[in-house]
C-alpha positions, 0 to 999 in steps of 0.5 A, spaced: 500 500 499 502 506 498 503 512 502 497 516 501 493 510 501 496 509 508 494 516 510 487 515 507 486 509 511 489 512 517 483 518 516 478 512 516 481 509 522 478 511 529 485 508 532 489 513 529 490 520 530 488 522 522 482 526 521 480 530 515 481 537 519 488 535 521 490 533 514 486 540 512 491 543 517 497 541 514 495 543 507 492 550 509 499 551 511 502 549 505 498 553 501 499 560 506 507 558 505 506 558 498 502 565 498 507 569 503 513 566 500 510 568 493 512 560 490 508 557 485 504 551 488 508 547 484 515 549 486 512 548 493 510 541 492 517 540 489 520 543 495 516 538 499 518 532 495 526 534 496 525 535 503 521 529 504 526 524 501 531 528 506 527 526 512 526 519 509 533 518 510 534 522 517 528 518 520 531 511 517 538 513 520 534 514 526 531 508 526 537 504 525 541 507 531 535 507 536 529 503 533 523 504 531 520 507 537 526 513 536 524 515 529 516 515 531 518 519 537 521 524 533 515 524 528 510 525 534 513 530 537 515 535 531 510 533 526 505 538 525 503 545 522 507 550 526 514 552 524 519 549 529 526 549 528 527 544 533 524 539 528 530 541 523 535 540 528 532 533 531 534 530 524 539 535 520 546 537 523 547 545 521 551 542 515 546 537 513 541 543 513 545 547 508 545 540 504 538 540 504 537 547 502 542 546 497 538 540 494 532 544 494 535 550 490 537 546 485 531 543 483 526 548 484 530 555 483 529 557 490 534 561 493 538 557 498 537 562 504 530 562 502 530 555 502 534 555 509 528 560 512 522 555 509 526 548 512 523 549 519 516 550 516 517 544 511 520 539 516 514 539 521 509 539 515 513 532 512 513 530 519 505 532 521 503 528 514 507 522 517 504 523 524 497 521 521 498 514 522 500 515 530 495 511 534 490 514 539 492 510 544 497 512 549 501 506 549 508 507 549 512 503 543 516 499 548 516 493 545 518 496 538 524 499 541 529 495 537 524 493 532 525 496 525 517 497 525 513 502 529 506 502 530 505 508 525 503 504 518 504 511 515 511 512 518 512 505 516 510 505 509 514 512 508 521 508 511 520 502 508 520 505 501 524 501 496 526 507 492 521 506 486 518 513 487 512 511 490 513 515 496 513 522 494 511 527 499 509 532 494 504 527 491 502 525 497 500 532 499 497 534 492 493 527 493 490 529 500 488 536 497 484 533 492 481 528 497 479 533 501 476 537 496 471 532 494 468 531 501 
């Protein structure tokens, strides 16, 4: 099942945190970001896609180093629609932040400096999309601490991607927007 299908499944599952309102909040933040920054929505989507691929790598490293619970804790703590520089620093060193900004700048034409200013907004949005699969139960993920699978199926789908392009944050955001517009 692809990432967007996992998100839709979470929206329809009362045991997961996802809801149309939460999804809409993330999408509204992206739309506002595009408007405030003067960016074309397609450019913003591309930026989210590039940032998403770097977030995937960083979360995979977190999972390898500290288990699934560590990656899931980062998603749960920092995922949302509000800017958060701590989300950025939880995943990337300052030099890695520069690399992400440069990669997005090369793909989108957004200046590296503007991208550095946008990263504390985009990273929590990507994490917020992943948070959609978190359980509504307040059970600790203790028994998954050394496992590679978390209790969050959206996060699992994202991290276990085989690199075939099926897991693209920009595409998932776009599909979420179409889904919410049809409701």
